[in-house]
Each structure stands twice: as structure tokens, then as C-alpha cells.
N, C-alpha and C positions, 0 to 999 in steps of 0.2 A: 594590315598595311595596304594602302592603295599603291599598287605597283606602277600606275601610269605616271602620276606626279605627286610624290609624297615629299613636299618641300619642308623641312625643319633641318800526238805520237812520236815517231822517229825524229821529226823535225825539231823536237825540243832538245835543248842542251841539258847536260847533267845539272848545271846550276839552276836552270829554270824549273826542272823537275824537283830539285831539292826545295826550292822556294814554294812551289805549289804544295808539296807534301807538308812543309812547315805550316802553311796556312791551314790546310785541312786538319792538322793536329790541334789547332787552336779553336776550331769551330766544330759544330756538330758534324758527324760523318755523313758523307754523301751516300746516295743510294748505290747499292751494288748493281752490277749489270742485270742480274735476274730481276731485282726489285724495280729497276728503271724500266725494263721491258714490260713488266706487269702493269706498272702505273700508266705508261703511255698507251698500252692496249685498252686499259679500262677507260681512259679519257676519250680515246677514239671511239669506243663502243657507245659512249653516251654523249658524244659531240661536245666535249669540253675543251677549254683552253689547255695547251696551245695547239691542239690538233683538231679543232672543231671543223676545219675546212678539208680535212683529209678523210679518205675512205677507209673504214675499219679493215676491209679486206686487203687494201694496199699496205696499210700499216703493219699488218701481220707478216706480209712478205718482207718488208724492210727490216723488221725486228728479227726475223729469222736469219737475216744476213748480217746483222750487227754483231761484230766479233769482240769488241772491247769498248771502253769508255773514251778512247782517244778521239779527238775531233776529226782526224782524217778518216778513221773507220766509220765515224758517224756520217760524214759526208758521202763516203763510198756506199753506205747502205741506202741513202735516200735519193741520190742523183739519178740512178737508173729509172726510177719511177718518173722523175721529171722528164728524162729523155724519152720514155715511152709515150707520154702525153704530148710532147713536142712533135713526135713522129705522127701521132694521130691528128694533131692540128694541121700539119702540113698536108696529110692525105685528104682531109676534109675541105681544105680551103676552096678548091675549085667547084665543089658541089653543095656545100652547106656551111656558109660562113658563120652561122650561129653556133653550130657544133664545133667548128674550128676554134672560135673564140673561147668557148667553154673549155676545150682541151688545152689551149694555151694558158688559160687562167689556172687550170688544175696543175699544169706543169710548173707554173710559177710558185704555187703553194709548196710543192715538194722540194723545189730548189731552195726556197726560203727556209724550210725546215732543215735542209741539208747544211745550211750555214749557221744554224743555231748552235750555241748561244751567241757566238761571236766569230767574225771572220779573222782568225788568227793563225791559219795554216794555208798552204797553197790550195788544198782541196776545198776548204770552207770558203775561201775567196773565190775559187772557181765556181762553186755552187751559187754564190751570190751573183756573180757575173751572169750566170745562166738565168737566174731569176729576172734580172734586169732585161735580158734579151727576150725572155718569154713574155714579160709585160709589154715590151715594144711590139711583139707580134700580135698580142691581144689588142693593144690600142689601135694598131693599124687597120684591123678588120672589124673592130667593134662598131656597133651602130650608134655609139655615143661619141661626142666630140671630146677627144682626149689629146692633149698635146704636152710636149716637154717644155717646161717654163724655166728659162735660164736667166740668172742675174749674178751680179758680183758682190762680194763682201770681203773686205780686208785682203784684196788681191787674189782671192780664190773664186772659182766659178762654182756656183751653187745650182744644182739641178733639182727641180720639183716637177710635179705633174698637175696640170690644170685641166679641170673638167668644166665644160660650159653647157648649160641646158639649152636644148634646141627651142627656137621660137620665142625666146625671152629677150626682150630688149634691155640691155644694161643690168644684168642680174647682180644681186649682192653676192658676197663671197664669204665662205668659211675657210680659214686657214687651219689645217689639221697637222698636228705634230706627233710623229712617231715616238715610241718609248725606247726602253733599253733593248728589247729584242724584236720589236715590230719594225717594219721598214715601210717607206712611202709606197712601195709597190702593192703590198697586201692591203694597206690602209686605203689606197685609192679605190680598190674594189668595193669596200664597204661604203665609201663616200659617194658612190654612184647613186645611192638613195637620195642624196640631197638634190640631184638633178630633177627628180620627180616633183620636187617642191619649188622649182624655179630658182634654185640656189647654186651658184658655181662653187667649186672647191679647189683649193691649192694644197696638195698633199706633199708634205715635207718630211725629210729625215731630221731628227734632232741633232744638235752638234755632237760630233764624235762618233756618229753611227752612219751606216750605209755609205752614201756618196757625199755626205757632209763631213769634211775633215776639220771643221772649226774646233779649236781646242775648248774644252769645257772649263770655263772660268767666268767670274763676274764680268759682265759686258758682252758675253757671247750671245745674249738675247738680241743684240743689235742685228743679227742675221735676219730676224723676223721684221725688224724695222726696215731693213733693206728690201725685204720681200714686199712690204707695203708700198715702199717708194716705187718699186717696179710695177706693181699693180696699178698705181695711180697714173701710170703712163699709158694704160690700156683704155682706149675710148669705147670698147665694147663691154666694159665692166663698170659696176657702180662701186668705186673704191671708197665712197663715203659711207658705205654700209658693209662693214667687215666684223666678223666674230672670229675668235681664235679658240680652237679646241686642242687640249693636250691630255693624253692618257698615260698614267704611270709616270715615268721620268719625263715624258712630254708634258705632263701637267705642271711640272716645275717651271717649264718655259712659258706656258700659257699664263701662269700666275705672275711671272715677272713682266710679261707683256701687258697684263692688265694694269700694272702700275706705270710702266714706261711709255705706253701708247694709249693712255686713257682718253686722250683727246681725239684719237683717230680710229678707235674701234667701238663697236656697240656693246661688246661683252666678251667674256672669257669663260670657258668651261674648264674647270680644274678637276679632273677625274683621277683620284688617288695620287696626286702630285706631291713630291717631297717639298717640305717647306723649311723646317728647322730641326725637329727632333730626329728625323731620318738621318741627318748628317752627323749625329753624335756617335762617338766610338762605342758607347754603351749599347745603343740600338743596333748598330751594324754587327757587333759581335753576336748578338742574339739573332738578328734577322738573317745573317748569312747561312744559318742552318735550317731555315724554314723549308717545308716540304711543298708549299704552293708552287714554287719555282721548280721546274722539272729537273734541271741539272745545270751545273756550270755557272752558278750565280756569281761567285767571286770573280771568276775569269771575265765575265761580262761587265761587272761593275768596275773592276780594276782597269779594264781596257779603255773605258771612256775617259778615265783620268790620266791614262798613259803611265800607270805605275804597275809594279810587279809584286811587291811585298805587302803583307797585311799592315805592317806599321806605316808604310808610305800611304796606303789607301786610307787608313783611319785618320792620318794627319791631314790629308788633302780635303776631305769632305766638308769640314766645318766652314771653310771659306765660301761655300755656296749657300749658306743659310740666308734666307730672305729676312728673317727676323734680325739677325746680327747686322744686316745691311741697313737696318733702320727704316724699312719700307712699310711695315705692316700697319702703322697708324696713319699712313698717308692716304689720300683719296685714290680710288681706283675706278676702272670701268666696272660695270655690273658683272658679278661672278655667279656661276652655278658651281657648287662644290658637290662632288659625288664620290662615295666610297662605301666600303663595308666595315662595320664595327670590329670585325675579326681579322682584318688585314694583317698578315704577318710579314709583308714586304715593305709597306710604308705605314708608319704609325697613324692610327685614326686621330691621335692628338694633333697632328699637323692640320687636318681638316678643321678641328675645333679651334685651333689657334687662328686660322684665317677667319673663321666665323666670328670670333669674339673681338676682332680688331678692325679698324679702318671703316670703310664704307659698308653700308648694309649689304648682305649677300643672301642668296637663296641656297638651300641645301637639300639633297636627297641622299639618304644613306640607308643601307640594308642592315638591320641589326644582326642578321645571321650571315651576312656576306663577308667574303674574304677580299682579296685584292681586286680593285676596280668595282667592288660591290657585288661581284658575281658569287653565286652559290649553286648548289645542286638543283635548286628549284627556280632560280632566276639567272638566266644566262646573259652573256655579254650582248648578244643581239637584241634581247628584250630591253635591256637598260638603254641601249643606243636608240632604239626605235620609239620607246615610250617615254623616255626622260630627256636624253640629250638632244635628239633631233628636234622635238617640238620646241624646246627652249631656244635653240639656235634659230629656228625659223621665225619664232615670235620676235626675238630681239632684232633680227635683220629686217623685219617688217616695220618696226617702229621708226617713224620719221621718214617713211618712204613717200 
């Protein structure tokens, strides 16, 4: 296979604890604490999701301090590492801004992992707030042009991060959409790679996550239309050349935008995005027990729907089907579809469904890959740099 471009705790009430136990009784059992620790350390040792950006030695320290599977204990184990790097950043600022920026970035990564898988307690929310603050410190002293981009949608204020390449007049833009457990803060660090290619980026949380409190429901994709409206008001950007990228749950939104904004975007990357089969109760009952996701998958997935019980969760999902909305046979913007054939989180059939319907599309998939196409031999960064980024840059260049 050509890897470069192969296109074909205490805070819970007794009731909520009972509900969670009931859910777990209906799906495959979660990892025990020792199993979770062993899995996280193994992934840290080999630089794998979701700890690819964390230092293996630091991970060992946090895991030694992890006392239970409660989300508050989780946040308590990881936040001290973020605090350590924040202190380092502060001490470096006056003498070495590059080292300070790197320390702030590292702090952000630990705070973000401290809020994993969802900000549903005081301490996990505190960890996320600290991550946002760490990113602000990073952006302030970074040698890149990074700014907070604010616009409105349905009476709410939406915050995103805009990165603009230096020395480029009216650069094109890639809008990037976070997934279930990624946030615009860590995504923005990866998106810095676009600046090297003369491409600006707008890093956004997907609805229902991070600082985007828009309810997940049909029509919520309008938040990305509102983002395009706001970008069109910028005279320093080329809003006639926009591509949208979404990974995992974010891919669902990029697929929707490919249809709703086909006249205003140059293309859409749908990497492991849910389309139709994902939302079926049959798939969810099986997928909720997968071992690709490190822990807390039901809590994370239920949170974005605003539900607590398994029955409510299974009933909510089908309304988000793009197929049942009647869109798949309609024209769309050009799409690149990316995933792994062995994905246990989003069915590969959803990629095939998009491929077989509507406008012609391009596809890259890893026959041995899991979610997002990643595997032990092909990591996320490689897929980004050799598949996604070249496609985005190519399509933004067309018509320039």
C-alpha cells in the first residue's frame, strides 16, 4: 500500500451511579483500574493515541497517583503535571520564549487529558479551563499569528482559534472540527502545519463539546455556516477558498457541511465520520464495548446528546443519520474519505456508504487500520501529513 496517497466520583448522585451501572451491565465491561493503567502506559511508551503528545515518564507519575476510575480522581492525577509545566513556562518567559511556549503547550496537553473523556465534574471542568488558559499563554508568546475568533450562532457566542500564515496575502482557509474527545486547543497545535503551506486555519470545537454549547441535532451544522459568514467579513483572508476537515465525530459535521455549503467550500475531509450505521442501536451496543477508546466512551457519547440512560442514548442517535435525512444522493462539494477497515468506533460501512452515493469522491483507507485509519505501523501524524494535508492544500489551490 502506498502510504502517501492511496486513493480508493462523590459528586454523582445514587441515581446517576445506578444508571451508569445499569449501562455497563448491558455492554462489554470496562477496563479495570490496573488494566487501564497498563494500557495507557503502553500507548505512552509507543506514542499512540490518546497520549501521543505526553511524555512516558510523566505518564508513569500520573498513573502512580491515579486512585480510582472516578473522573475527579482522574483529573486530580493529571492536573499537577499541567501545573508543573505552567510554572516552567512562566519561569522561561523572560529568557527563552520558545522554551516557554513549548512548556505552555505541554501543560495544555496534560490539562486536556485531565478533562478526558468529558467535562462532567467540577475537577474535569477545572482541568479544561486550565487547558484553555494554557493555550492562551502559548498563543500570546508563540512566534505564530494566533488569535481568538468569535462569532455568534443562535444567540450563543462561539469561540474558535484562527491561525494566519505570515507573509501571505489573503491566504485560503481550512476549518477544522474537533471530535468527541479532542478540543480546538490541541487541534490548533497540529494545524500549525498548515501555516507552513500558506494556509490559514480556523480550529473549532464540534457542537456539544468544549466551549461550543450548541445542542447536537439536525441543523446544528449551521454553526459552521455562521463561521463561514464571519470569515467572509475578513479582508485579510480569502473566503472564496475554504476546505473543512473533521475527524471522528467531527467528520460527521464536515460531511454535513459538504452538502449544505457545497457552493461556498472547495472540499471536505471526512475522517472516520459517522454517517448512518453508526447511529443504529445495533452498532452502538457493540461499539460501546470497544477497546480502542481508552475509557468512558458511553459517558462521552451520552453527554453530547444530553442524555443519561442507555435507552435514551440509543433512541436519540438515529435522528442524526445523514442517509435518513435524504442527503446522500444529492450533489456535494468534493470529499476525501479516510478511515481504517477495522474501526471499532465508527463502522467502515459508513465510509463505503458515502463513497457509493452522490457526487464522486476520493478515498484513502488502511486495511489494517482502526479508528481514523491509525494502526501500530501508521500513526495519526503520518496520515495527517501524507494524506490529509496534501489533499487540503491541493483543493485550496484550485481556482486561485
